[in-house]
C-alpha positions in Angstrom: 67.0 142.8 134.9 67.0 139.9 137.4 68.2 136.5 136.2 65.6 133.6 135.7 64.7 132.1 139.1 62.9 129.2 140.7 59.9 130.6 142.6 59.1 129.5 146.2 56.1 127.4 146.8 52.9 129.4 147.6 53.0 128.1 151.2 56.7 129.0 151.7 56.1 132.4 150.2 53.1 133.0 152.4 55.0 132.1 155.6 57.8 134.4 154.7 55.6 137.3 153.8 53.6 136.8 157.1 56.8 136.9 159.2 58.1 140.0 157.5 54.8 141.8 157.8 54.6 140.8 161.5 58.0 142.5 162.0 56.9 145.5 160.1 53.8 145.8 162.3 56.0 145.7 165.5 58.3 148.4 164.1 55.2 150.6 163.2 53.7 150.0 166.6 56.8 151.3 168.3 57.6 154.2 166.0 54.4 155.5 164.2 53.9 158.0 167.0 57.3 159.6 166.0 55.5 161.2 163.0 53.5 164.5 163.1 49.8 164.0 162.7 49.8 165.3 159.2 52.6 163.1 158.0 51.1 160.1 159.8 47.8 160.5 158.0 49.5 161.0 154.7 51.6 157.9 155.1 48.6 155.9 156.3 46.6 156.9 153.1 49.4 155.6 150.9 49.9 152.5 153.1 46.2 151.8 152.6 46.5 152.3 148.8 49.4 149.8 148.7 47.7 147.2 150.8 44.5 147.3 148.8 46.3 147.4 145.5 44.6 150.6 144.4 46.0 152.5 141.4 47.4 156.0 141.6 44.5 158.4 141.2 41.9 156.1 142.7 39.6 157.9 145.1 40.1 156.5 148.6 36.9 155.5 150.3 36.7 157.6 153.4 34.7 155.3 155.6 36.8 152.2 154.6 40.0 154.1 155.2 38.9 155.3 158.6 37.9 151.8 159.6 41.2 150.4 158.3 43.2 152.9 160.3 41.4 151.8 163.4 42.0 148.2 162.7 45.6 148.8 161.9 46.2 150.7 165.2 44.5 147.9 167.1 46.8 145.4 165.4 49.8 147.5 166.3 48.7 147.7 169.9 48.4 143.9 170.1 51.9 143.3 168.8 53.9 146.2 170.2 55.4 144.2 173.1 56.2 141.1 170.9 59.7 140.2 169.7 60.8 140.3 166.0 60.4 137.0 164.4 63.2 135.1 162.6 62.4 134.6 159.0 61.6 131.1 157.5 63.8 130.9 154.4 65.0 128.1 152.1 68.3 126.5 153.0 71.1 128.3 151.2 72.0 126.8 147.8 68.8 124.8 147.5 66.6 126.1 144.7 63.9 123.5 144.9 60.3 124.5 145.5 60.2 122.3 148.5 63.5 123.4 150.0 64.2 122.7 153.7 63.5 125.8 155.8 65.8 127.5 158.3 65.2 130.5 160.5 67.4 133.6 160.1 67.5 136.7 162.3 65.2 139.5 160.8 68.1 142.0 160.8 70.5 139.7 158.9 69.6 140.9 155.4 72.7 139.5 153.8 71.9 135.9 155.0 68.3 136.2 154.1 69.0 137.4 150.6 71.5 134.7 150.0 68.6 132.3 150.4 65.9 134.5 148.7 67.6 136.0 145.6 67.8 132.6 143.8 64.0 132.6 144.2 63.4 136.0 142.7 62.8 137.8 146.0 64.6 140.7 147.7 64.6 141.4 151.4 65.5 144.6 153.2 66.2 145.3 156.8 67.9 148.2 158.6 67.5 151.3 160.8 66.4 154.7 159.5 68.4 157.4 161.2 70.0 154.8 163.3 66.7 154.5 165.3 63.7 153.1 163.4 63.7 149.5 162.2 62.4 149.1 158.6 61.7 145.8 156.8 60.3 144.8 153.5 60.2 141.8 151.1 59.6 142.3 147.4 59.9 140.7 144.0 63.4 141.2 142.7 63.5 143.8 139.9 67.2 143.9 139.0 70.7 143.2 140.3 73.7 145.3 139.2 76.8 147.1 140.3 77.9 150.8 140.4 81.4 152.1 141.3 82.3 148.8 143.0 79.1 148.5 145.0 76.4 146.0 144.5 73.0 147.4 143.6 69.7 145.6 144.3 66.4 146.9 143.0 63.1 145.9 144.5 60.0 145.6 142.4 56.5 144.8 143.6 56.5 144.7 147.4 54.8 141.9 149.3 55.3 143.1 152.8 56.2 146.5 154.1 55.7 149.0 156.9 54.5 152.5 157.2 58.0 153.9 156.6 59.3 153.0 153.2 62.6 154.8 152.4 63.3 154.6 148.7 67.1 153.9 149.1 69.5 152.5 151.6 73.2 151.7 151.8 74.5 148.7 153.7 77.7 149.2 155.7 79.7 146.4 154.0 82.6 147.5 151.8 80.7 146.5 148.6 77.2 147.6 149.8 74.7 146.8 148.6 72.7 149.8 147.7 69.1 148.8 147.9 66.5 150.7 145.8 62.7 150.5 146.3 61.0 151.4 143.1 57.5 151.3 144.5 58.6 153.9 147.1 60.0 156.1 144.4 56.8 155.9 142.5 54.6 156.6 145.5 56.7 159.6 146.5 56.2 161.0 143.0 52.5 160.4 143.2 52.1 162.0 146.6 53.9 165.1 145.5 51.9 165.4 142.3 48.6 164.8 144.2 49.5 167.6 146.7 50.5 169.8 143.7 47.1 169.3 142.1 45.3 170.4 145.2 47.4 173.6 145.4 49.1 174.2 142.0 52.2 176.4 142.1 53.6 176.4 138.6 56.5 178.6 139.4 57.8 176.2 142.2 60.4 173.6 141.7 57.8 170.9 141.7 55.8 172.9 139.1 58.9 172.6 136.9 58.9 168.8 137.6 55.3 168.5 136.5 56.1 170.3 133.3 59.4 168.4 132.7 57.8 164.9 133.1 54.4 165.8 131.7 52.6 164.5 134.8 49.5 166.5 133.8 49.2 164.4 130.6 49.1 161.2 132.7 51.1 160.2 135.7 51.3 156.5 134.7 52.7 157.5 131.3 55.4 159.6 132.9 56.3 157.0 135.6 59.0 155.0 133.6 61.1 158.2 133.1 60.5 159.4 136.6 61.7 156.0 138.0 64.7 155.9 135.8 65.7 159.4 136.9 65.0 158.8 140.6 66.9 155.6 140.5 70.0 157.5 139.3 69.5 160.3 141.9 69.2 157.7 144.7 72.3 155.9 143.4 74.3 159.1 143.3 73.3 160.0 146.9 74.2 156.6 148.2 77.6 156.8 146.4 78.1 160.1 148.2 77.2 158.4 151.5 79.7 155.6 150.7 82.4 158.2 150.1 81.7 159.8 153.5 81.8 156.4 155.2 85.2 155.7 153.6 86.6 159.0 154.9 85.3 158.9 158.5 85.0 155.1 159.1 83.1 154.2 162.2 83.8 157.5 163.9 80.5 159.0 162.6 78.4 156.2 164.1 80.1 156.5 167.4 79.5 160.3 167.4 75.9 159.9 166.5 75.3 157.4 169.3 76.4 160.2 171.7 73.8 162.7 170.5 71.4 163.5 173.3 68.2 164.5 171.5 66.1 163.6 168.5 66.7 167.1 167.1 70.4 166.7 167.3 70.1 163.3 165.5 68.0 164.9 162.7 70.5 167.8 162.4 73.4 165.4 162.1 71.6 163.4 159.5 70.9 166.6 157.6 74.6 167.5 157.6 75.6 164.1 156.3 72.8 164.1 153.6 73.9 167.6 152.6 77.5 166.5 152.2 76.6 163.4 150.3 74.6 165.4 147.7 77.2 168.2 147.5 80.0 165.8 146.7 78.1 163.4 144.5 74.5 164.0 143.5 74.5 167.7 142.5 77.8 167.8 140.6 76.8 164.8 138.6 73.3 166.1 137.8 74.6 169.5 136.9 77.4 168.1 134.7 74.9 165.8 133.0 72.4 168.5 132.3 69.8 166.4 134.1 67.4 169.4 134.5 64.3 167.4 135.4 66.2 165.5 138.1 67.6 168.8 139.5 64.1 170.3 139.7 62.9 167.1 141.5 65.9 167.3 144.0 65.2 170.9 144.8 61.5 170.3 145.2 62.4 168.1 148.2 65.0 170.6 149.5 63.4 171.8 152.7 63.4 171.5 156.5 66.7 171.2 158.2 68.7 170.9 155.0 67.4 174.1 153.6 67.8 175.9 157.0 71.4 174.8 157.1 72.3 176.0 153.6 69.7 178.5 152.3 72.1 179.9 149.7 71.9 176.6 147.8 68.2 177.2 147.0 69.1 180.7 145.9 71.7 179.2 143.5 69.0 176.9 142.1 66.8 179.8 141.4 69.6 181.6 139.6 70.2 178.4 137.5 66.5 177.9 136.8 65.9 181.5 135.8 63.1 180.8 133.4 62.7 181.8 129.8 66.4 181.3 129.1 67.6 183.7 131.8 69.4 181.2 133.9 73.0 181.7 134.8 74.2 178.4 133.3 74.8 176.9 136.8 77.6 179.3 137.9 76.0 180.2 141.2 75.2 176.5 141.9 78.8 175.4 141.2 80.1 178.1 143.5 77.6 177.1 146.2 78.5 173.4 145.8 82.2 174.2 146.3 81.5 176.5 149.3 79.0 174.1 150.9 81.3 171.1 150.5 84.1 172.9 152.3 81.7 174.1 155.1 80.1 170.8 155.8 83.3 168.9 155.6 84.7 171.2 158.3 81.6 170.8 160.4 81.9 167.0 160.2 85.5 167.2 161.4 84.5 169.5 164.3 81.8 167.1 165.4 84.2 164.1 165.2 87.0 166.0 167.0 84.5 167.0 169.8 83.4 163.4 170.2 87.0 162.2 170.0 88.0 164.5 172.9 85.0 163.9 175.1 83.7 160.5 174.1 80.3 159.3 175.4 79.9 162.5 177.5 80.1 164.8 174.4 76.3 164.9 173.9 75.7 168.4 175.1 78.7 169.8 173.3 77.8 168.1 170.1 74.2 169.5 170.3 75.6 172.9 170.9 77.9 172.7 167.9 74.9 171.7 165.7 72.9 174.6 167.0 75.5 177.3 166.6 74.9 180.0 164.0 78.1 179.1 162.2 76.8 175.5 161.6 74.7 177.2 158.9 76.5 177.7 155.6 75.7 181.4 155.1 
């Protein structure tokens, strides 16, 4: 857990939270339209639940929700053209409640956290998919380390935007890996709520519901869910770190040359696939983390599933049911084959960019669209 801290004064905390929320609103104003209508409405529902402090399972008042969405969209429209604000933080090294204030750029999370961590607060800033800015500030839950990387866990969030990715890895050699526990909890609730509307007991998420006992009480199951999802997120980010060490800045340069949103999403799926094949899945399988494996495959869809459908077949062979699983043989084979395939695809993408540079966009998109980009 986090070490004892000296809290900020209420006024200083309020100024900080207001500045972070302002920046979140600007990012949402510019990027909320990137979502499909269905995903937008689902995210707005949970954003409303967070802002109002409503518990999981509380019925959302339809009229109040509709009015809030209208007010939020008007707020976004009013701030879309504004600049991101620097953050008012205590001078570094001063733990007093009336510390002198200095302004730090909103994207300089390292400098902001140097000032905020002694006061029990954690700040996050970065780009999702290299495109969408994301900010938050939260009460610090815990600090730690894993495989030489710093690990920072956020507790109760004080300011956030519509997008709230549960984990992120900074580009420094020692991280940090930033984990957002509220996002992990909300993701679990959203999936369980959808499951309750359309129960599918034989699905991967049906196995999750049974493994965690969600039907006996989501709040009761939440501590175990958070512990497992924290480990899964750490394993994924360690896989990302391993890829970054192997390819250096070449991947970012290649990604910058991609010409379309589809190509960017395809490239992100390739990298996510490789991170999980080299780190997450082998560790979960070796550790007999059955509940976590069910949860991972419950989210295995979209471009990732399309690029490696055999992996889902291997999961079904492992799951089996009623003791008829294959002990993980098909999954271990798929992991080995998938690792070789996506490593080779990464190298082809990097070689193409290395040969053609900034003009490689069309060729890179064609590589990602080729039939042999799929691990068949």
